[in-house]
C-alpha positions as CSV (number, residue, x, y, z in Angstrom):
1,M,114.5,76.8,70.7
2,N,110.9,76.9,71.8
3,A,111.1,79.2,75.7
4,N,107.3,78.1,76.2
5,L,107.3,76.6,80.1
6,Y,105.3,73.4,78.9
7,S,108.5,72.5,76.5
8,L,110.8,72.6,78.9
9,F,108.4,70.1,81.3
10,R,107.8,68.2,78.4
11,S,111.6,67.6,77.9
12,R,111.4,65.8,81.3
13,F,108.7,63.8,81.4
14,P,110.1,60.1,81.9
15,Q,110.8,57.8,79.0
16,D,107.8,55.5,79.6
17,L,104.5,57.8,79.3
18,D,102.6,55.1,80.7
19,D,104.8,55.7,84.6
20,C,101.9,57.5,87.3
21,W,102.4,61.2,86.7
22,L,99.6,61.9,89.5
23,E,97.9,59.7,91.9
24,T,94.7,61.2,93.9
25,E,94.2,60.0,97.3
26,D,90.8,57.7,96.5
27,A,93.9,55.7,94.4
28,Q,92.8,57.1,90.8
29,Y,95.7,56.9,89.1
30,Y,97.3,59.4,85.5
31,S,99.8,58.4,83.7
32,W,102.2,61.1,82.1
33,R,100.6,59.9,78.5
34,D,97.1,60.9,80.0
35,L,98.5,64.8,80.9
36,E,100.1,65.0,77.3
37,R,96.6,63.9,76.1
38,G,94.8,65.6,78.6
39,T,96.6,69.2,77.5
40,A,96.1,68.8,74.2
41,K,92.5,68.6,73.8
42,I,92.2,71.5,76.6
43,A,94.9,73.3,74.2
44,N,92.8,72.5,71.2
45,L,89.8,73.8,73.0
46,L,91.2,77.2,73.8
47,T,92.4,77.6,70.3
48,S,88.9,76.7,68.7
49,L,87.6,79.7,70.8
50,N,90.1,81.8,68.2
51,L,91.0,84.2,71.5
52,P,92.8,87.2,71.1
53,A,96.9,86.7,71.4
54,G,98.1,86.8,74.9
55,S,94.2,86.4,76.3
56,R,93.9,85.8,80.2
57,I,92.6,82.5,81.1
58,A,91.2,82.8,84.7
59,A,90.9,80.0,87.0
60,Q,88.6,80.1,90.2
61,V,88.3,76.0,90.8
62,E,88.8,73.4,93.2
63,K,92.0,71.5,93.2
64,S,91.7,68.5,91.2
65,P,94.3,66.9,88.6
66,E,92.3,68.5,86.0
67,A,92.7,71.8,87.6
68,L,96.5,70.8,87.1
69,M,96.5,70.3,83.2
70,L,94.2,74.0,82.5
71,Y,97.0,75.6,84.0
72,L,99.5,73.2,81.6
73,A,97.3,73.6,79.0
74,T,96.6,77.4,79.2
75,V,100.6,77.5,79.1
76,R,101.1,75.2,76.3
77,A,98.2,77.0,74.2
78,G,100.7,80.1,74.7
79,F,97.8,81.6,76.7
80,V,98.5,83.9,80.4
81,Y,97.1,82.0,83.1
82,L,95.3,83.9,86.1
83,P,94.5,81.3,89.0
84,L,92.1,83.1,91.8
85,N,91.9,82.0,95.3
86,T,88.7,79.5,95.9
87,A,87.6,81.3,98.9
88,Y,87.1,84.6,97.3
89,Q,83.7,86.1,96.6
90,S,81.7,88.3,94.2
91,S,82.8,91.6,95.4
92,E,86.7,90.2,94.7
93,M,85.6,87.8,91.7
94,R,84.4,91.2,90.0
95,Y,87.2,93.3,90.6
96,F,90.2,90.7,89.2
97,I,87.6,89.7,86.5
98,E,87.4,93.6,85.8
99,D,91.0,94.2,86.0
100,A,92.1,91.6,84.1
101,S,89.7,91.4,81.5
102,P,90.2,87.5,80.3
103,A,89.1,85.7,77.5
104,V,87.9,83.0,79.3
105,V,86.7,82.4,83.3
106,V,86.4,78.8,84.1
107,C,84.9,78.2,87.8
108,S,83.8,75.3,90.0
109,P,79.7,74.3,88.9
110,K,78.5,75.2,92.4
111,N,79.5,78.6,91.2
112,F,78.8,78.8,87.7
113,G,75.4,81.4,87.9
114,W,76.9,84.2,89.6
115,V,80.1,83.6,88.2
116,T,78.7,84.2,84.8
117,Q,77.1,87.2,85.6
118,I,80.0,88.7,86.5
119,A,82.0,87.4,83.6
120,F,79.6,88.7,80.8
121,K,79.0,92.0,82.5
122,A,82.7,92.6,82.1
123,G,83.1,91.4,78.8
124,T,84.0,87.8,79.1
125,Q,82.9,86.1,76.3
126,H,83.3,82.1,77.5
127,V,82.4,80.9,80.7
128,F,83.3,77.0,81.8
129,T,83.1,75.0,84.9
130,L,85.0,72.8,85.6
131,D,83.7,68.9,86.9
132,E,86.2,68.2,89.4
133,A,85.9,64.4,89.0
134,H,84.6,63.7,85.4
135,A,83.2,65.6,83.0
136,G,79.6,65.3,83.5
137,R,76.8,66.5,81.0
138,N,76.7,69.8,82.0
139,S,76.8,71.7,78.3
140,G,78.9,74.6,80.1
141,S,81.9,72.0,81.3
142,L,85.0,72.7,79.9
143,L,86.5,68.9,80.2
144,S,82.7,67.5,78.0
145,R,83.9,70.3,75.4
146,A,87.5,69.4,75.5
147,V,87.4,65.6,75.4
148,H,85.5,66.1,71.5
149,H,89.2,67.6,70.4
150,A,92.3,66.0,69.2
151,D,94.2,64.7,71.8
152,T,98.0,66.0,69.6
153,F,99.1,69.4,69.9
154,E,102.1,71.3,68.9
155,T,103.3,73.7,71.6
156,V,102.9,77.5,71.1
157,Q,106.2,79.1,70.3
158,R,106.6,81.8,72.9
159,E,109.6,84.0,73.5
160,G,111.1,84.2,77.1
161,D,110.1,87.3,78.2
162,D,106.0,86.7,77.2
163,L,103.8,86.4,79.7
164,A,102.8,82.8,81.3
165,A,101.0,83.5,84.5
166,I,99.4,86.7,86.1
167,L,99.2,86.5,90.1
168,Y,97.3,89.2,91.9
169,T,99.2,89.9,95.4
170,S,97.0,89.6,98.5
171,G,96.0,93.3,98.7
172,T,96.6,93.6,102.3
173,T,96.5,97.4,101.8
174,G,95.1,98.9,99.0
175,R,93.9,97.1,96.0
176,S,95.6,93.9,94.8
177,K,98.1,93.8,91.9
178,G,98.0,91.5,89.5
179,A,102.0,90.2,89.3
180,M,103.3,89.7,85.6
181,L,105.5,86.5,85.4
182,T,107.0,85.7,82.5
183,H,108.2,81.6,80.8
184,H,111.5,82.8,81.5
185,N,110.8,84.0,84.9
186,L,109.3,80.5,86.0
187,A,111.7,78.2,83.8
188,S,114.6,80.1,85.4
189,N,113.5,79.6,89.3
190,I,112.6,76.0,89.0
191,R,115.8,74.8,87.0
192,V,117.6,76.8,90.5
193,L,115.6,75.0,92.9
194,H,116.1,71.6,91.0
195,E,119.5,71.8,91.2
196,A,119.1,73.3,95.1
197,W,117.2,71.0,96.5
198,E,119.0,67.9,95.0
199,W,115.8,66.2,92.9
200,R,116.6,63.1,92.1
201,T,115.6,60.3,90.3
202,G,112.7,58.1,92.2
203,D,111.5,61.3,94.3
204,V,107.7,61.1,95.0
205,L,106.0,64.8,95.9
206,L,103.2,64.5,98.7
207,H,101.6,67.2,97.4
208,A,99.0,68.9,100.0
209,L,99.0,72.4,99.2
210,P,96.2,74.8,97.2
211,L,96.9,75.4,93.5
212,F,95.7,79.4,93.1
213,H,98.9,79.9,95.4
214,I,103.3,80.4,94.0
215,H,104.1,77.8,96.9
216,G,101.3,74.9,95.4
217,L,102.1,76.1,91.9
218,F,105.0,77.2,90.5
219,V,107.4,75.7,93.5
220,A,105.4,72.3,94.6
221,A,104.0,71.1,91.3
222,H,106.5,72.4,89.1
223,G,109.5,70.9,91.3
224,A,107.8,67.6,90.2
225,L,106.9,68.5,86.6
226,M,111.2,69.3,86.4
227,N,112.1,66.1,87.9
228,G,109.5,64.2,85.9
229,S,108.4,62.7,89.0
230,K,105.0,61.3,90.5
231,M,102.9,63.3,92.4
232,I,100.9,61.9,95.5
233,F,98.4,64.8,94.7
234,L,95.9,65.4,97.9
235,N,92.8,67.4,97.5
236,K,93.6,69.6,100.9
237,F,95.8,69.1,103.7
238,D,94.7,66.8,106.2
239,S,97.3,65.6,108.7
240,S,95.7,62.1,109.1
241,T,95.9,61.5,105.3
242,V,99.1,63.1,105.2
243,I,100.6,60.7,107.5
244,R,99.1,57.6,105.9
245,H,100.8,58.7,102.4
246,L,104.0,59.9,103.8
247,P,106.3,56.7,104.1
248,R,105.4,56.1,99.8
249,S,107.0,59.7,99.3
250,T,110.3,61.6,99.3
251,V,109.0,65.0,99.6
252,F,106.7,67.4,101.1
253,M,106.1,71.3,100.8
254,G,103.7,73.1,103.5
255,V,103.0,76.2,105.4
256,P,103.6,76.4,108.9
257,T,100.6,75.7,110.2
258,Y,100.9,72.1,108.4
259,Y,104.0,71.4,110.4
260,V,102.0,72.4,114.0
261,R,98.9,70.2,113.2
262,L,101.5,67.0,111.9
263,L,103.3,67.5,115.0
264,S,99.8,67.7,117.2
265,D,99.0,63.9,115.6
266,P,100.1,61.2,117.8
267,A,100.4,58.9,114.8
268,F,103.3,61.7,113.3
269,T,106.5,59.8,114.1
270,R,109.5,59.2,113.1
271,D,109.3,55.5,111.5
272,V,106.8,57.6,109.1
273,C,109.4,59.6,107.7
274,Q,111.8,57.2,107.3
275,H,111.7,57.2,103.5
276,M,111.3,61.2,103.4
277,R,114.2,63.0,102.1
278,L,113.5,66.8,102.4
279,F,110.9,68.9,104.2
280,V,110.3,72.6,102.9
281,S,108.7,75.1,104.7
282,G,107.4,78.7,103.6
283,S,104.9,81.1,102.9
284,A,104.6,82.3,106.4
285,P,107.4,82.6,109.3
286,L,108.3,79.6,111.1
287,L,108.0,79.3,115.2
288,A,111.5,78.2,116.4
289,E,109.6,76.1,118.4
290,T,107.8,74.0,115.7
291,F,111.7,73.8,113.9
292,S,112.9,72.6,116.7
293,A,109.9,70.1,117.7
294,F,109.8,69.0,113.9
295,M,113.6,67.8,114.5
296,Q,113.2,65.9,117.6
297,T,110.0,64.4,116.2
298,T,111.1,63.2,112.8
299,G,115.0,63.5,113.2
300,H,114.6,66.2,110.2
301,T,115.4,69.6,109.4
302,L,112.9,71.9,108.2
303,L,114.4,73.8,105.4
304,E,113.0,77.4,105.1
305,R,113.1,79.1,102.3
306,Y,111.5,83.0,100.6
307,G,110.0,83.9,98.3
308,M,106.5,86.2,96.5
309,S,104.2,86.0,94.4
310,E,106.6,88.9,92.3
311,T,109.9,86.9,92.0
312,A,108.9,83.1,92.8
313,M,111.7,81.8,95.1
314,L,114.6,83.8,96.2
315,T,116.3,82.5,98.8
316,S,117.0,79.4,100.4
317,N,118.5,77.2,103.8
318,P,120.8,75.2,101.7
319,Y,119.6,71.1,101.2
320,A,123.2,69.8,102.1
321,G,124.7,72.3,104.8
322,K,123.9,74.5,107.9
323,R,120.1,75.1,108.1
324,K,119.8,78.2,110.4
325,L,117.1,78.6,112.6
326,G,115.1,81.8,111.8
327,T,116.7,82.6,108.8
328,V,115.2,81.8,105.1
329,G,118.7,81.3,104.2
330,P,121.3,82.7,101.5
331,A,120.4,84.0,97.8
332,L,119.7,81.0,95.3
333,P,122.0,80.6,92.2
334,G,121.3,84.1,90.1
335,V,119.6,85.9,92.4
336,S,121.1,89.3,94.1
337,V,119.8,90.3,97.2
338,R,120.7,93.0,99.2
339,V,119.6,94.8,102.7
340,T,119.8,99.3,102.6
341,R,119.4,101.6,104.7
342,S,116.5,104.5,104.0
343,D,119.7,106.9,102.1
344,G,119.7,103.7,99.5
345,H,122.9,102.7,101.1
346,V,123.8,99.1,101.7
347,C,123.6,97.9,105.3
348,A,126.1,96.7,107.5
349,V,126.2,93.6,108.6
350,D,123.2,92.4,110.5
351,E,121.7,96.1,110.1
352,I,118.2,96.0,109.6
353,G,116.5,97.8,106.4
354,D,114.8,97.2,103.2
355,I,115.3,94.0,101.2
356,Q,115.9,94.1,97.6
357,V,116.5,91.5,94.6
358,R,117.5,91.2,91.0
359,G,117.3,88.4,89.1
360,P,116.2,86.4,86.4
361,N,113.0,84.9,88.4
362,V,111.7,89.0,89.1
363,F,108.4,89.4,87.7
364,K,107.9,91.4,84.3
365,G,105.7,94.1,86.3
366,Y,102.3,95.0,87.6
367,W,99.3,94.3,85.2
368,Q,98.7,97.7,84.0
369,M,100.0,99.6,86.5
370,P,103.2,100.7,84.9
371,E,103.6,104.2,87.0
372,K,103.2,101.8,90.0
373,T,105.8,99.3,88.8
374,A,108.5,102.0,88.1
375,E,108.3,102.7,91.4
376,E,109.2,99.5,93.2
377,F,112.1,99.2,91.1
378,T,115.3,101.2,91.9
379,A,117.7,102.8,89.3
380,D,119.9,100.1,89.0
381,G,117.0,97.0,88.7
382,Y,116.7,96.0,92.3
383,F,113.1,95.4,92.6
384,K,111.6,96.5,96.1
385,T,110.0,93.5,98.5
386,G,108.5,95.8,100.8
387,D,110.4,93.2,103.2
388,V,112.2,94.1,106.4
389,G,115.7,92.0,106.8
390,Q,119.1,91.4,107.7
391,L,122.3,89.7,106.5
392,D,124.4,87.9,108.7
393,S,128.1,87.6,107.8
394,E,127.9,84.1,106.4
395,G,124.9,85.7,103.7
396,Y,122.3,84.2,105.9
397,L,118.9,86.3,105.4
398,S,116.3,86.8,108.4
399,I,113.0,88.6,107.5
400,V,112.2,90.8,110.5
401,G,108.6,91.9,108.9
402,R,106.9,93.8,106.0
403,S,107.7,97.5,106.0
404,K,103.9,98.4,106.3
405,D,104.0,97.0,109.6
406,L,106.9,98.7,111.0
407,I,106.2,100.8,113.7
408,I,106.8,104.2,114.6
409,S,106.0,104.9,118.2
410,G,107.3,108.5,120.1
411,G,109.7,108.6,117.1
412,Y,111.4,105.1,117.4
413,N,111.3,102.4,114.7
414,V,109.8,99.3,116.5
415,Y,110.0,96.0,114.4
416,P,107.0,93.5,115.3
417,K,109.0,90.5,114.6
418,E,111.8,91.5,117.3
419,I,109.1,91.9,120.1
420,E,107.2,88.5,119.5
421,S,110.2,86.7,119.4
422,V,110.5,87.8,122.9
423,I,106.4,87.2,123.6
424,D,106.5,84.0,122.0
425,E,109.2,82.8,124.4
426,L,107.4,83.5,127.7
427,P,105.8,80.3,128.9
428,G,102.2,79.9,128.3
429,V,102.4,81.8,125.1
430,L,101.8,80.0,121.9
431,E,102.1,82.4,119.5
432,S,102.1,86.5,118.5
433,A,101.3,88.9,116.2
434,V,102.6,93.0,117.2
435,I,100.6,95.7,115.3
436,G,100.9,99.3,115.9
437,V,97.3,101.5,116.4
438,P,97.0,105.0,116.4
439,H,97.9,106.7,119.4
440,A,97.6,110.8,120.4
441,D,100.8,111.2,122.3
442,F,103.2,108.4,120.2
443,G,101.9,108.4,116.7
444,E,101.3,104.5,117.2
445,A,101.3,102.6,119.6
446,V,103.0,98.7,120.1
447,T,100.0,96.6,120.5
448,A,100.5,93.1,121.0
449,V,97.8,90.5,120.2
450,V,98.8,86.8,122.0
451,V,97.1,83.4,122.0
452,L,98.0,81.3,125.1
453,R,98.5,77.9,125.5
454,P,95.3,75.8,127.1
455,G,95.6,76.0,130.6
456,A,98.0,79.1,130.5
457,E,97.1,81.8,133.1
458,L,98.6,84.7,131.8
459,N,97.3,87.8,131.4
460,E,98.0,91.6,129.7
461,A,100.0,92.6,133.6
462,G,102.0,90.0,133.5
463,I,103.2,89.9,130.2
464,I,103.8,93.9,130.2
465,H,105.6,93.2,133.4
466,A,107.5,90.1,131.6
467,L,108.7,92.0,128.6
468,K,109.7,95.3,130.7
469,N,113.0,93.1,132.2
470,Q,113.8,92.0,128.4
471,I,113.3,95.0,126.2
472,A,113.6,98.5,126.0
473,N,110.5,100.6,127.2
474,F,109.6,101.9,124.0
475,K,109.5,98.5,122.2
476,V,107.3,97.3,125.5
477,P,103.3,97.2,124.1
478,K,101.0,99.7,125.8
479,R,98.2,97.2,125.2
480,V,98.5,93.2,125.0
481,H,95.1,91.4,124.1
482,V,94.7,87.8,124.6
483,I,92.4,85.6,121.6
484,S,91.9,82.3,121.0
485,E,93.7,82.4,117.2
486,L,95.4,84.4,115.1
487,P,93.2,85.1,112.0
488,R,95.8,83.7,108.9
489,N,94.7,83.3,104.9
490,T,95.3,80.4,103.2
491,M,98.5,80.0,102.9
492,G,98.8,80.7,107.0
493,K,100.4,84.2,106.9
494,V,98.6,86.1,110.3
495,Q,96.7,88.7,108.5
496,K,97.8,92.2,110.5
497,N,95.4,94.3,108.6
498,N,92.2,92.2,110.6
499,L,94.2,92.7,113.6
500,R,94.4,96.4,112.8
501,D,91.0,97.1,112.0
502,Q,89.9,95.1,115.2
503,F,92.1,96.4,117.6
504,G,92.7,100.2,115.8
505,K,90.8,101.8,118.1
């Protein structure tokens, strides 16, 4: 059997290839036949370039049906896909291109000039643009070139252990690392999610996530492909556009910020959601208030799950069963999750420790970093996620934070998530982030950064006073900074490194 991931998806296409595969927000329709032929043309173009085996195809392109076809064509042709955040600027792109040495770089037309300079200087042989709508007249357009190639292509034979994609980690500490994901990593994970979330005939995915991240590409888009389901494909998240399309959808996946914005829109009602089957939340922690407000407004319970670039999805609250607030659910079938102490021994129930995982979804290693790869795996093959958490008596995992965010103040371990949970419950607080900053006496001082609700009159002294009655003194922040908005990346994760830079002095 061919282990190429595209072969798996192709086997799941509906019998009638003229059925709708993807509908854009401006009502353009793409059939499954369009997908088959479009990926064949791009795969033929890539093959005609006589690239070395295992070549990386880097893409920094706006979200579009053609961008998704480019990904699938790359995999189909046996090459390695490298998606890059559309927000990256020249210094960041230089690092990724120099590190990954892609044979082909595809970019947006507006960035063609400066991306080409970086790519050619790094030794890349081919640079194309990807016009957002249609091929156009640009001689550098990949779609203009591909249109002249045949619309049939025999999917390249691949082994399960061959690379399908490289995803660079967010790089909040040190330089960003390229996580190497194989065809088997991605196939095994989407098979498990297909069963766990009970995908069914007639499901329609409302897709509002970006395509350069594991959530939008390897969870959402893969899920629809695995089920042979239609996607309603939005260029970006916009609450009014999402609400307009929800009545024709059954599955939606988003980051917590999406759900906060939906809840603030008066048009988001129970009636709008009556045909929905599943709302999934991930990529960042979900506030208890959002979880409860969503249930009250829609009658639906958000399903939280946990994964990362190196592993795809690891745990999930059950589709049919208890979805516990504040947890990301038990391990998915085939995945082993454990929480360990610093000495390597497994933690007791509800004891906080380091999260380690093992399973067919866990990546092959970091690109060109064999020493770093070896450091991140235990002797018995578990990957050290860098996250800190606890398992309850039913095996549900709760994430406390990142190990690098652990604060050691006066010799005591302080977990930011615990303090954030208490601060977020204070009247007038919208959300918070707790960080450690250098301190002459304590080593690190606990510091809180807080966003208040409109009209709230809380101040630093009031917050500290309230906390002293609820948590141990060594956990109480030495300083509280009130700001208008927490800095977040495109997937909604709070960028604590930015806060440490801002308030570390």
